[in-house]
Every structure is written in C-alpha cells, then in structure tokens.
mmCIF file of the C-alpha atoms, coordinates in Angstrom:
data_MODEL
# 
_entry.id   MODEL 
# 
loop_
_atom_site.group_PDB 
_atom_site.id 
_atom_site.type_symbol 
_atom_site.label_atom_id 
_atom_site.label_alt_id 
_atom_site.label_comp_id 
_atom_site.label_asym_id 
_atom_site.label_entity_id 
_atom_site.label_seq_id 
_atom_site.pdbx_PDB_ins_code 
_atom_site.Cartn_x 
_atom_site.Cartn_y 
_atom_site.Cartn_z 
_atom_site.occupancy 
_atom_site.B_iso_or_equiv 
_atom_site.pdbx_formal_charge 
_atom_site.auth_seq_id 
_atom_site.auth_comp_id 
_atom_site.auth_asym_id 
_atom_site.auth_atom_id 
_atom_site.pdbx_PDB_model_num 
ATOM 1   C CA . MET A 1 1   ? -12.140 -42.580 15.500  1.00 0.00 ? 1   MET A CA 1 
ATOM 2   C CA . ASP A 1 2   ? -10.074 -41.039 12.544  1.00 0.00 ? 2   ASP A CA 1 
ATOM 3   C CA . ASN A 1 3   ? -9.495  -37.152 12.976  1.00 0.00 ? 3   ASN A CA 1 
ATOM 4   C CA . LYS A 1 4   ? -10.869 -36.456 9.600   1.00 0.00 ? 4   LYS A CA 1 
ATOM 5   C CA . LEU A 1 5   ? -13.818 -38.459 9.740   1.00 0.00 ? 5   LEU A CA 1 
ATOM 6   C CA . GLN A 1 6   ? -14.611 -36.373 13.097  1.00 0.00 ? 6   GLN A CA 1 
ATOM 7   C CA . VAL A 1 7   ? -14.625 -33.066 11.389  1.00 0.00 ? 7   VAL A CA 1 
ATOM 8   C CA . VAL A 1 8   ? -16.896 -34.577 8.598   1.00 0.00 ? 8   VAL A CA 1 
ATOM 9   C CA . LEU A 1 9   ? -19.282 -35.820 10.799  1.00 0.00 ? 9   LEU A CA 1 
ATOM 10  C CA . GLN A 1 10  ? -19.537 -32.667 12.562  1.00 0.00 ? 10  GLN A CA 1 
ATOM 11  C CA . LEU A 1 11  ? -19.714 -30.402 9.554   1.00 0.00 ? 11  LEU A CA 1 
ATOM 12  C CA . PHE A 1 12  ? -22.095 -32.737 7.255   1.00 0.00 ? 12  PHE A CA 1 
ATOM 13  C CA . GLY A 1 13  ? -23.396 -35.444 9.612   1.00 0.00 ? 13  GLY A CA 1 
ATOM 14  C CA . LYS A 1 14  ? -23.051 -39.298 7.997   1.00 0.00 ? 14  LYS A CA 1 
ATOM 15  C CA . VAL A 1 15  ? -21.759 -38.601 4.547   1.00 0.00 ? 15  VAL A CA 1 
ATOM 16  C CA . GLY A 1 16  ? -19.178 -41.232 4.531   1.00 0.00 ? 16  GLY A CA 1 
ATOM 17  C CA . THR A 1 17  ? -15.834 -42.686 5.273   1.00 0.00 ? 17  THR A CA 1 
ATOM 18  C CA . PRO A 1 18  ? -13.355 -39.350 3.622   1.00 0.00 ? 18  PRO A CA 1 
ATOM 19  C CA . LYS A 1 19  ? -11.105 -40.389 0.863   1.00 0.00 ? 19  LYS A CA 1 
ATOM 20  C CA . ALA A 1 20  ? -9.184  -37.163 1.109   1.00 0.00 ? 20  ALA A CA 1 
ATOM 21  C CA . ASP A 1 21  ? -9.534  -33.132 1.411   1.00 0.00 ? 21  ASP A CA 1 
ATOM 22  C CA . TYR A 1 22  ? -8.327  -30.679 -0.206  1.00 0.00 ? 22  TYR A CA 1 
ATOM 23  C CA . SER A 1 23  ? -7.717  -26.804 0.293   1.00 0.00 ? 23  SER A CA 1 
ATOM 24  C CA . CYS A 1 24  ? -9.673  -24.808 -1.961  1.00 0.00 ? 24  CYS A CA 1 
ATOM 25  C CA . ALA A 1 25  ? -12.158 -21.930 -3.020  1.00 0.00 ? 25  ALA A CA 1 
ATOM 26  C CA . VAL A 1 26  ? -15.252 -22.089 -4.223  1.00 0.00 ? 26  VAL A CA 1 
ATOM 27  C CA . GLU A 1 27  ? -16.418 -19.416 -6.467  1.00 0.00 ? 27  GLU A CA 1 
ATOM 28  C CA . SER A 1 28  ? -19.742 -17.419 -4.741  1.00 0.00 ? 28  SER A CA 1 
ATOM 29  C CA . THR A 1 29  ? -20.287 -13.646 -4.966  1.00 0.00 ? 29  THR A CA 1 
ATOM 30  C CA . ILE A 1 30  ? -16.970 -13.820 -3.738  1.00 0.00 ? 30  ILE A CA 1 
ATOM 31  C CA . LEU A 1 31  ? -14.296 -16.512 -3.822  1.00 0.00 ? 31  LEU A CA 1 
ATOM 32  C CA . LEU A 1 32  ? -14.372 -18.403 -0.453  1.00 0.00 ? 32  LEU A CA 1 
ATOM 33  C CA . HIS A 1 33  ? -11.469 -20.309 0.452   1.00 0.00 ? 33  HIS A CA 1 
ATOM 34  C CA . GLY A 1 34  ? -12.231 -23.783 2.508   1.00 0.00 ? 34  GLY A CA 1 
ATOM 35  C CA . ARG A 1 35  ? -11.789 -27.098 2.568   1.00 0.00 ? 35  ARG A CA 1 
ATOM 36  C CA . MET A 1 36  ? -13.314 -30.009 -0.082  1.00 0.00 ? 36  MET A CA 1 
ATOM 37  C CA . PHE A 1 37  ? -14.101 -33.579 1.391   1.00 0.00 ? 37  PHE A CA 1 
ATOM 38  C CA . ILE A 1 38  ? -14.564 -36.607 -0.867  1.00 0.00 ? 38  ILE A CA 1 
ATOM 39  C CA . THR A 1 39  ? -16.445 -39.458 0.488   1.00 0.00 ? 39  THR A CA 1 
ATOM 40  C CA . GLU A 1 40  ? -17.602 -42.478 -0.912  1.00 0.00 ? 40  GLU A CA 1 
ATOM 41  C CA . ARG A 1 41  ? -20.838 -41.103 -2.216  1.00 0.00 ? 41  ARG A CA 1 
ATOM 42  C CA . PHE A 1 42  ? -20.495 -37.033 -1.617  1.00 0.00 ? 42  PHE A CA 1 
ATOM 43  C CA . LEU A 1 43  ? -18.486 -34.177 -2.515  1.00 0.00 ? 43  LEU A CA 1 
ATOM 44  C CA . ASN A 1 44  ? -18.630 -31.718 0.573   1.00 0.00 ? 44  ASN A CA 1 
ATOM 45  C CA . PHE A 1 45  ? -17.518 -28.358 0.776   1.00 0.00 ? 45  PHE A CA 1 
ATOM 46  C CA . TYR A 1 46  ? -16.942 -26.109 3.718   1.00 0.00 ? 46  TYR A CA 1 
ATOM 47  C CA . SER A 1 47  ? -15.578 -22.661 4.220   1.00 0.00 ? 47  SER A CA 1 
ATOM 48  C CA . ASN A 1 48  ? -15.969 -20.149 7.195   1.00 0.00 ? 48  ASN A CA 1 
ATOM 49  C CA . PHE A 1 49  ? -14.259 -17.223 5.926   1.00 0.00 ? 49  PHE A CA 1 
ATOM 50  C CA . PHE A 1 50  ? -14.295 -13.697 7.966   1.00 0.00 ? 50  PHE A CA 1 
ATOM 51  C CA . GLY A 1 51  ? -17.718 -14.919 9.470   1.00 0.00 ? 51  GLY A CA 1 
ATOM 52  C CA . VAL A 1 52  ? -19.277 -15.703 6.063   1.00 0.00 ? 52  VAL A CA 1 
ATOM 53  C CA . GLU A 1 53  ? -19.704 -20.024 6.564   1.00 0.00 ? 53  GLU A CA 1 
ATOM 54  C CA . LYS A 1 54  ? -20.700 -21.923 3.455   1.00 0.00 ? 54  LYS A CA 1 
ATOM 55  C CA . LYS A 1 55  ? -21.180 -25.650 3.241   1.00 0.00 ? 55  LYS A CA 1 
ATOM 56  C CA . ILE A 1 56  ? -22.154 -27.526 0.268   1.00 0.00 ? 56  ILE A CA 1 
ATOM 57  C CA . VAL A 1 57  ? -23.040 -31.479 -0.171  1.00 0.00 ? 57  VAL A CA 1 
ATOM 58  C CA . ILE A 1 58  ? -22.771 -32.955 -3.592  1.00 0.00 ? 58  ILE A CA 1 
ATOM 59  C CA . PRO A 1 59  ? -24.205 -36.240 -4.006  1.00 0.00 ? 59  PRO A CA 1 
ATOM 60  C CA . LEU A 1 60  ? -21.951 -37.966 -6.291  1.00 0.00 ? 60  LEU A CA 1 
ATOM 61  C CA . SER A 1 61  ? -25.293 -39.427 -8.311  1.00 0.00 ? 61  SER A CA 1 
ATOM 62  C CA . VAL A 1 62  ? -26.229 -36.020 -9.178  1.00 0.00 ? 62  VAL A CA 1 
ATOM 63  C CA . ILE A 1 63  ? -23.123 -34.940 -11.194 1.00 0.00 ? 63  ILE A CA 1 
ATOM 64  C CA . LEU A 1 64  ? -23.138 -35.051 -14.585 1.00 0.00 ? 64  LEU A CA 1 
ATOM 65  C CA . GLU A 1 65  ? -19.728 -33.614 -15.536 1.00 0.00 ? 65  GLU A CA 1 
ATOM 66  C CA . ILE A 1 66  ? -16.421 -33.281 -14.004 1.00 0.00 ? 66  ILE A CA 1 
ATOM 67  C CA . GLU A 1 67  ? -14.079 -30.553 -15.989 1.00 0.00 ? 67  GLU A CA 1 
ATOM 68  C CA . LYS A 1 68  ? -10.714 -29.367 -15.810 1.00 0.00 ? 68  LYS A CA 1 
ATOM 69  C CA . ALA A 1 69  ? -10.518 -25.980 -15.767 1.00 0.00 ? 69  ALA A CA 1 
ATOM 70  C CA . ASN A 1 70  ? -8.268  -22.786 -15.622 1.00 0.00 ? 70  ASN A CA 1 
ATOM 71  C CA . THR A 1 71  ? -7.925  -19.474 -13.168 1.00 0.00 ? 71  THR A CA 1 
ATOM 72  C CA . ALA A 1 72  ? -7.200  -16.288 -15.466 1.00 0.00 ? 72  ALA A CA 1 
ATOM 73  C CA . LEU A 1 73  ? -7.403  -18.372 -18.736 1.00 0.00 ? 73  LEU A CA 1 
ATOM 74  C CA . VAL A 1 74  ? -3.655  -20.134 -17.865 1.00 0.00 ? 74  VAL A CA 1 
ATOM 75  C CA . ILE A 1 75  ? -3.474  -21.227 -14.159 1.00 0.00 ? 75  ILE A CA 1 
ATOM 76  C CA . PRO A 1 76  ? -4.515  -25.268 -14.158 1.00 0.00 ? 76  PRO A CA 1 
ATOM 77  C CA . ASN A 1 77  ? -5.574  -24.877 -10.515 1.00 0.00 ? 77  ASN A CA 1 
ATOM 78  C CA . ALA A 1 78  ? -9.412  -25.150 -10.752 1.00 0.00 ? 78  ALA A CA 1 
ATOM 79  C CA . LEU A 1 79  ? -12.332 -27.843 -11.672 1.00 0.00 ? 79  LEU A CA 1 
ATOM 80  C CA . ALA A 1 80  ? -15.996 -27.700 -12.596 1.00 0.00 ? 80  ALA A CA 1 
ATOM 81  C CA . VAL A 1 81  ? -18.623 -29.975 -11.270 1.00 0.00 ? 81  VAL A CA 1 
ATOM 82  C CA . LYS A 1 82  ? -21.966 -29.709 -13.065 1.00 0.00 ? 82  LYS A CA 1 
ATOM 83  C CA . THR A 1 83  ? -25.192 -31.237 -11.750 1.00 0.00 ? 83  THR A CA 1 
ATOM 84  C CA . SER A 1 84  ? -28.492 -29.975 -13.150 1.00 0.00 ? 84  SER A CA 1 
ATOM 85  C CA . ARG A 1 85  ? -29.333 -27.098 -11.276 1.00 0.00 ? 85  ARG A CA 1 
ATOM 86  C CA . LYS A 1 86  ? -25.815 -25.587 -11.015 1.00 0.00 ? 86  LYS A CA 1 
ATOM 87  C CA . THR A 1 87  ? -22.025 -25.569 -11.997 1.00 0.00 ? 87  THR A CA 1 
ATOM 88  C CA . TYR A 1 88  ? -19.711 -25.243 -9.293  1.00 0.00 ? 88  TYR A CA 1 
ATOM 89  C CA . ILE A 1 89  ? -16.450 -23.768 -10.008 1.00 0.00 ? 89  ILE A CA 1 
ATOM 90  C CA . PHE A 1 90  ? -13.876 -25.376 -7.069  1.00 0.00 ? 90  PHE A CA 1 
ATOM 91  C CA . ARG A 1 91  ? -10.397 -23.142 -7.686  1.00 0.00 ? 91  ARG A CA 1 
ATOM 92  C CA . SER A 1 92  ? -6.992  -22.365 -5.893  1.00 0.00 ? 92  SER A CA 1 
ATOM 93  C CA . PHE A 1 93  ? -6.010  -26.485 -5.999  1.00 0.00 ? 93  PHE A CA 1 
ATOM 94  C CA . TRP A 1 94  ? -2.152  -27.179 -5.030  1.00 0.00 ? 94  TRP A CA 1 
ATOM 95  C CA . ASP A 1 95  ? -2.888  -30.595 -7.238  1.00 0.00 ? 95  ASP A CA 1 
ATOM 96  C CA . ARG A 1 96  ? -5.782  -30.475 -9.194  1.00 0.00 ? 96  ARG A CA 1 
ATOM 97  C CA . ASP A 1 97  ? -4.772  -33.359 -10.948 1.00 0.00 ? 97  ASP A CA 1 
ATOM 98  C CA . SER A 1 98  ? -4.752  -35.608 -7.960  1.00 0.00 ? 98  SER A CA 1 
ATOM 99  C CA . THR A 1 99  ? -8.083  -34.316 -6.862  1.00 0.00 ? 99  THR A CA 1 
ATOM 100 C CA . TYR A 1 100 ? -10.035 -34.640 -10.390 1.00 0.00 ? 100 TYR A CA 1 
ATOM 101 C CA . ASP A 1 101 ? -8.550  -38.207 -10.338 1.00 0.00 ? 101 ASP A CA 1 
ATOM 102 C CA . LEU A 1 102 ? -9.729  -39.441 -7.017  1.00 0.00 ? 102 LEU A CA 1 
ATOM 103 C CA . LEU A 1 103 ? -13.276 -37.298 -7.707  1.00 0.00 ? 103 LEU A CA 1 
ATOM 104 C CA . CYS A 1 104 ? -13.513 -39.176 -10.612 1.00 0.00 ? 104 CYS A CA 1 
ATOM 105 C CA . ARG A 1 105 ? -13.052 -42.472 -9.760  1.00 0.00 ? 105 ARG A CA 1 
ATOM 106 C CA . GLN A 1 106 ? -15.389 -42.203 -6.616  1.00 0.00 ? 106 GLN A CA 1 
ATOM 107 C CA . TRP A 1 107 ? -18.002 -40.521 -9.031  1.00 0.00 ? 107 TRP A CA 1 
ATOM 108 C CA . LYS A 1 108 ? -17.358 -43.766 -11.608 1.00 0.00 ? 108 LYS A CA 1 
ATOM 109 C CA . ASP A 1 109 ? -18.282 -46.026 -8.662  1.00 0.00 ? 109 ASP A CA 1 
ATOM 110 C CA . VAL A 1 110 ? -21.459 -44.522 -7.783  1.00 0.00 ? 110 VAL A CA 1 
ATOM 111 C CA . ILE A 1 111 ? -22.984 -44.495 -11.389 1.00 0.00 ? 111 ILE A CA 1 
ATOM 112 C CA . GLY A 1 112 ? -21.989 -47.942 -11.222 1.00 0.00 ? 112 GLY A CA 1 
ATOM 113 C CA . GLY A 1 113 ? -19.329 -47.924 -13.975 1.00 0.00 ? 113 GLY A CA 1 
ATOM 114 C CA . LEU A 1 114 ? -21.593 -47.191 -16.837 1.00 0.00 ? 114 LEU A CA 1 
ATOM 115 C CA . GLN A 1 115 ? -18.761 -44.817 -17.841 1.00 0.00 ? 115 GLN A CA 1 
ATOM 116 C CA . SER A 1 116 ? -16.633 -47.498 -19.110 1.00 0.00 ? 116 SER A CA 1 
ATOM 117 C CA . HIS A 1 117 ? -13.553 -45.265 -21.039 1.00 0.00 ? 117 HIS A CA 1 
ATOM 118 C CA . GLU A 1 118 ? -10.923 -42.943 -19.389 1.00 0.00 ? 118 GLU A CA 1 
ATOM 119 C CA . PRO A 1 119 ? -11.520 -39.363 -19.441 1.00 0.00 ? 119 PRO A CA 1 
ATOM 120 C CA . SER A 1 120 ? -10.681 -37.902 -22.996 1.00 0.00 ? 120 SER A CA 1 
ATOM 121 C CA . LEU A 1 121 ? -7.648  -36.047 -23.961 1.00 0.00 ? 121 LEU A CA 1 
ATOM 122 C CA . THR A 1 122 ? -10.528 -32.619 -23.688 1.00 0.00 ? 122 THR A CA 1 
ATOM 123 C CA . ASP A 1 123 ? -10.119 -33.803 -19.447 1.00 0.00 ? 123 ASP A CA 1 
ATOM 124 C CA . THR A 1 124 ? -13.749 -33.967 -19.383 1.00 0.00 ? 124 THR A CA 1 
ATOM 125 C CA . VAL A 1 125 ? -15.872 -36.777 -17.917 1.00 0.00 ? 125 VAL A CA 1 
ATOM 126 C CA . LEU A 1 126 ? -19.434 -36.829 -19.013 1.00 0.00 ? 126 LEU A CA 1 
ATOM 127 C CA . HIS A 1 127 ? -22.151 -39.068 -17.063 1.00 0.00 ? 127 HIS A CA 1 
ATOM 128 C CA . PRO A 1 128 ? -23.789 -41.475 -19.423 1.00 0.00 ? 128 PRO A CA 1 
ATOM 129 C CA . TYR A 1 129 ? -27.235 -40.653 -20.777 1.00 0.00 ? 129 TYR A CA 1 
ATOM 130 C CA . SER A 1 130 ? -26.417 -37.072 -18.935 1.00 0.00 ? 130 SER A CA 1 
ATOM 131 C CA . ALA A 1 131 ? -29.558 -35.761 -20.745 1.00 0.00 ? 131 ALA A CA 1 
ATOM 132 C CA . ASN A 1 132 ? -31.977 -37.935 -19.562 1.00 0.00 ? 132 ASN A CA 1 
ATOM 133 C CA . VAL A 1 133 ? -30.239 -38.132 -16.177 1.00 0.00 ? 133 VAL A CA 1 
ATOM 134 C CA . ALA A 1 134 ? -30.610 -34.294 -16.063 1.00 0.00 ? 134 ALA A CA 1 
ATOM 135 C CA . GLN A 1 135 ? -34.249 -34.276 -16.957 1.00 0.00 ? 135 GLN A CA 1 
ATOM 136 C CA . ALA A 1 136 ? -35.189 -37.025 -14.548 1.00 0.00 ? 136 ALA A CA 1 
ATOM 137 C CA . ARG A 1 137 ? -33.504 -34.865 -11.827 1.00 0.00 ? 137 ARG A CA 1 
ATOM 138 C CA . ARG A 1 138 ? -34.698 -31.566 -12.460 1.00 0.00 ? 138 ARG A CA 1 
ATOM 139 C CA . ALA A 1 139 ? -37.032 -31.707 -9.649  1.00 0.00 ? 139 ALA A CA 1 
ATOM 140 C CA . SER A 1 140 ? -35.330 -33.718 -7.240  1.00 0.00 ? 140 SER A CA 1 
ATOM 141 C CA . SER A 1 141 ? -33.833 -32.393 -4.164  1.00 0.00 ? 141 SER A CA 1 
ATOM 142 C CA . ALA A 1 142 ? -30.994 -34.561 -4.298  1.00 0.00 ? 142 ALA A CA 1 
ATOM 143 C CA . GLU A 1 143 ? -28.337 -31.585 -4.376  1.00 0.00 ? 143 GLU A CA 1 
ATOM 144 C CA . THR A 1 144 ? -28.216 -29.584 -1.127  1.00 0.00 ? 144 THR A CA 1 
ATOM 145 C CA . GLU A 1 145 ? -26.031 -26.464 -0.798  1.00 0.00 ? 145 GLU A CA 1 
ATOM 146 C CA . VAL A 1 146 ? -26.396 -24.755 3.157   1.00 0.00 ? 146 VAL A CA 1 
ATOM 147 C CA . VAL A 1 147 ? -25.580 -21.503 3.442   1.00 0.00 ? 147 VAL A CA 1 
ATOM 148 C CA . PRO A 1 148 ? -26.547 -20.835 7.196   1.00 0.00 ? 148 PRO A CA 1 
# 
C-alpha cells in the first residue's frame, strides 16, 4: 500500500486516495502549520504543532467558493475555501497555483461538471447555484472539523 494512502487512512479514515499533498498552514487562533491532502472527494488538513492537534475534513461537495488570496496583501501564497458554515484560509503554500488548479479540478469533478467555464480573471470559482446550495446545506452535518 502507498505510504501517502496509509497516512491518509490513519489520519482521516476512508476519504479516498490522495491525489496530492501540500505543506501549508491554516488560520486558527494561531497559524497552524501542517499538511493538506486532496483526495477524489475531500479536502483534508492535519496539523500537530507543539501538541496542538487539528484535523479538518471538508467534503468537496460542500465547498461554495475557492479563491486565491494573499498574505500581508502582497504575498500570493494563500487559498480561501468557503463553505456555507465557514471560510477556511490556508496559507504558506510554496506553489499556490498548482494547489488551486488541482483543488478546482477535483471540486468540479465532484459537483458533476456543472461549472462549465474556467476560472475567471478574478481567480475565483463559484459553485453553480451557490445561494440555493448554501440554503439547502445550512442544517447539514456533511462538513466536519475535528479538533481533539
């Protein structure tokens, strides 16, 4: 069995085969450095920073928007992932654009190709019918954030 697959299974359970993993940090009360794993159906993040452990599992189907963002207004190394419940900011990517491209591809595959156009010049991708999707999912427990 692939080493990355073993790590993903151990950390997150059966969330699929990892397509790629990236070193990054998630905004929390402090910036928690860790690893993002993108699978066929999930965006997963794990951090164990000086004993502060954090796991985030986001089904790609609940993502409403993926946007390129900057750190300190000028450093192009962040992504904002918006769901109906929360906007997650992932920072400190070495190659934000390749992460963005893969995440958008996987996300579009999950939502069934309803988004037929490529990302616009604003580098923002919106879920089709996002207002309706947000209303339908407000009470859903599909998005999980596990903080032990």
